[in-house]
Each structure stands twice: as C-alpha cells, then as structure tokens.
C-alpha positions as CSV (number, residue, x, y, z in Angstrom):
1,X,0.0,0.0,0.0
2,X,1.4,3.3,-1.0
3,X,1.3,6.5,1.0
4,X,-0.9,9.5,0.2
5,X,-0.2,11.2,-3.1
6,X,1.0,14.8,-2.9
7,X,0.4,17.2,-5.8
8,X,0.4,20.9,-6.2
9,X,-3.1,22.4,-6.2
10,X,-2.0,24.8,-9.0
11,X,1.0,24.9,-11.3
12,X,1.7,28.1,-13.1
13,X,3.7,28.3,-16.4
14,X,4.4,31.1,-18.7
15,X,7.2,33.4,-20.0
16,X,9.2,35.9,-18.1
17,X,7.0,38.8,-17.1
18,X,3.8,36.8,-17.0
19,X,3.6,37.0,-13.2
20,X,4.2,33.4,-12.2
21,X,5.9,34.4,-8.9
22,X,3.7,37.4,-8.0
23,X,0.4,35.7,-9.0
24,X,1.5,32.5,-7.4
25,X,1.9,34.3,-4.1
26,X,-1.6,35.8,-4.4
27,X,-3.2,32.4,-5.4
28,X,-1.3,30.7,-2.5
29,X,-2.6,33.3,0.0
30,X,-6.2,33.0,-1.2
31,X,-6.0,29.2,-0.9
32,X,-4.1,29.2,2.4
33,X,-1.2,27.1,1.0
34,X,2.5,27.6,0.3
35,X,4.2,28.9,-2.8
36,X,7.2,27.1,-4.3
37,X,9.2,28.4,-7.2
38,X,11.4,26.0,-9.1
39,X,13.8,28.8,-10.1
40,X,14.4,29.4,-6.4
41,X,14.9,25.7,-5.9
42,X,17.6,25.6,-8.6
43,X,19.3,28.6,-7.1
44,X,19.3,27.1,-3.7
45,X,20.6,23.7,-4.9
46,X,23.3,25.2,-7.1
47,X,24.3,27.9,-4.7
48,X,24.5,30.5,-7.4
49,X,22.1,32.7,-9.5
50,X,20.6,31.4,-12.7
51,X,22.5,33.9,-14.8
52,X,25.8,32.6,-13.3
53,X,24.8,29.0,-13.9
54,X,24.3,29.8,-17.6
55,X,27.7,31.5,-17.8
56,X,29.6,29.0,-15.7
57,X,28.0,25.7,-16.8
58,X,25.8,26.4,-19.8
59,X,22.1,26.1,-20.5
60,X,22.1,22.3,-20.8
61,X,23.4,22.0,-17.2
62,X,20.8,24.5,-16.0
63,X,18.0,22.6,-17.7
64,X,19.1,19.4,-16.0
65,X,18.9,21.1,-12.6
66,X,15.6,22.7,-13.5
67,X,14.1,19.3,-14.7
68,X,15.1,17.7,-11.4
69,X,13.7,20.7,-9.4
70,X,10.3,20.4,-11.2
71,X,10.2,16.6,-10.7
72,X,10.9,16.9,-7.0
73,X,8.5,19.8,-6.5
74,X,5.6,18.0,-8.3
75,X,6.2,15.0,-6.0
76,X,6.6,16.9,-2.7
77,X,4.7,20.2,-2.9
78,X,0.9,20.5,-2.2
79,X,0.5,24.2,-2.6
80,X,1.0,26.6,-5.6
81,X,4.0,25.8,-7.8
82,X,5.6,28.3,-10.2
83,X,7.8,26.9,-12.9
84,X,10.7,28.6,-14.7
85,X,9.7,30.0,-18.1
86,X,11.6,27.3,-20.0
87,X,10.8,24.3,-17.8
88,X,8.2,23.1,-20.3
89,X,10.8,22.7,-23.1
90,X,11.7,19.2,-21.9
91,X,9.3,16.5,-23.1
92,X,9.7,14.5,-19.8
93,X,8.7,17.6,-17.8
94,X,5.6,18.1,-20.0
95,X,4.7,14.4,-19.3
96,X,5.1,14.9,-15.6
97,X,2.7,17.9,-15.8
98,X,0.0,15.7,-17.3
99,X,-2.9,15.5,-14.9
100,X,-1.9,18.5,-12.8
101,X,-3.9,21.7,-12.6
102,X,-1.6,23.7,-14.9
103,X,-2.4,27.3,-15.8
104,X,-0.6,29.1,-18.6
105,X,-0.3,32.8,-17.7
106,X,-0.2,34.4,-21.2
107,X,1.3,37.9,-21.6
108,X,2.1,40.1,-24.5
109,X,5.6,41.4,-25.0
110,X,4.4,45.0,-24.2
111,X,3.1,44.0,-20.8
112,X,6.1,41.7,-20.1
113,X,8.4,44.6,-20.7
114,X,6.4,46.9,-18.4
115,X,6.5,44.3,-15.6
116,X,10.1,43.2,-15.6
117,X,11.9,45.3,-18.1
118,X,14.0,43.4,-20.5
119,X,17.3,44.6,-19.2
120,X,17.1,42.3,-16.1
121,X,19.7,39.6,-15.9
122,X,18.0,37.0,-18.0
123,X,20.5,34.9,-19.9
124,X,18.2,33.8,-22.7
125,X,17.4,37.4,-23.6
126,X,20.9,38.7,-24.2
127,X,21.4,40.7,-27.4
128,X,18.0,42.0,-28.6
129,X,15.7,41.2,-25.7
130,X,12.5,42.0,-27.5
131,X,13.4,39.9,-30.5
132,X,14.6,37.0,-28.3
133,X,11.4,37.2,-26.2
134,X,9.3,36.9,-29.3
135,X,11.4,34.0,-30.6
136,X,11.1,32.2,-27.2
137,X,7.4,32.7,-27.2
138,X,7.1,31.3,-30.8
139,X,8.9,28.1,-29.5
140,X,7.2,27.9,-26.2
141,X,3.5,29.0,-26.7
142,X,2.5,25.7,-28.2
143,X,4.1,23.9,-25.3
144,X,2.6,26.1,-22.6
145,X,-0.8,25.5,-24.3
146,X,-0.1,21.7,-24.5
147,X,0.4,21.4,-20.7
148,X,-2.3,23.8,-19.6
149,X,-5.7,22.9,-18.2
150,X,-6.5,26.7,-18.5
151,X,-5.0,29.8,-20.1
152,X,-5.3,33.1,-18.4
153,X,-4.5,36.3,-20.3
154,X,-2.8,38.7,-18.0
155,X,-2.5,41.8,-20.1
156,X,-3.8,44.9,-18.3
157,X,-4.7,43.0,-15.2
158,X,-3.4,43.4,-11.6
159,X,-1.8,40.4,-9.9
160,X,-5.0,40.1,-7.8
161,X,-7.2,40.1,-10.8
162,X,-5.0,37.4,-12.4
163,X,-5.1,35.4,-9.2
164,X,-8.9,35.5,-9.2
165,X,-9.0,34.5,-12.9
166,X,-6.7,31.5,-12.1
167,X,-9.0,30.4,-9.3
168,X,-12.1,30.8,-11.5
169,X,-10.5,28.9,-14.4
170,X,-9.8,26.0,-12.1
171,X,-13.0,26.3,-10.1
172,X,-11.1,26.6,-6.9
173,X,-12.6,28.1,-3.7
174,X,-10.7,30.6,-1.6
175,X,-9.7,29.5,1.9
C-alpha cells in the first residue's frame, strides 16, 4: 500500500513577465497554501544565481537542474508551484505535468516589458531582448498550451485580478 499522493493544487507556467511568482503568491494566499518556485529551488541547490549558472556551466546543465527541481516539486509540494519559463521545453517535464492543474499565464511582449523590463539579468534574452522574447514565445507558446488545463490572459490585469482568474478557471474556492 502506497502513501498519500502529494500534488500541487495549482502549477503556473508562462514566459518571463507573465507574473508566475507574483500571481503565485496571491493564489497561494487565497488558498491558504504555500508557494514554491522551481527557479528558487535551482538557485538554492546550485548555490548561485541562474544567470551565473548559464555562464559557468551552460544552458544544458541549468536545464538538467531545472528538470530535477520540477520533478521533485511535483512530487513533494501540495501548494502553488511556479515553474521557470523554459521548464516546459523538456518532453519529460511536460509528461510529468499531465494530470496537474496547470495554468498558462499568457502575456504580451508589451506587458512583459512593463512588468520586468528586458534589461534584467535573463541569460536567454541577451542581445536584442524584445526579439529574443518573441522567438522564445514562438517556440514555447504551443508547449505552454499543451500542458495547460486553463489559459489566463494577464494583459492589463493586476496580480490580484489574475489570481482571481486562475481560481475561477480551475473552479477553486478561496480558503
């Protein structure tokens, strides 16, 4: 006989600037659960910022750490889980997300720039950040949509409004 299954109540995916961390905190507060961010898990495990991981070890190494962080969090965390923007690039990660309450926080480039600025230390946006962001979204949008049970458009909304939309999309009641 196996023990109880633990699963996040909500998993948030989306590009940089979509609000995964901010909205995740608001959703977690409304549901009375914890928030876990896989980017923070990677930083804690590696002992260095993500930008430094890319420079020192390369993207492939970072993606390995990220995949492990997602796998662990999906198995251990029963609150709200925010995934790094590129976590969905791995097929195995997308398979692990199957059956979870995944919400894709969709955002336009215009709103993403307003929220985070594209001069922040984001290794995949080096060079022409706007063009790189568009390229990443062209690659990732179909994958975000593939794993999502619901899509919430975040443009023009406050984090609280997005949190309410996430709860409504998943038909979850506030604590």
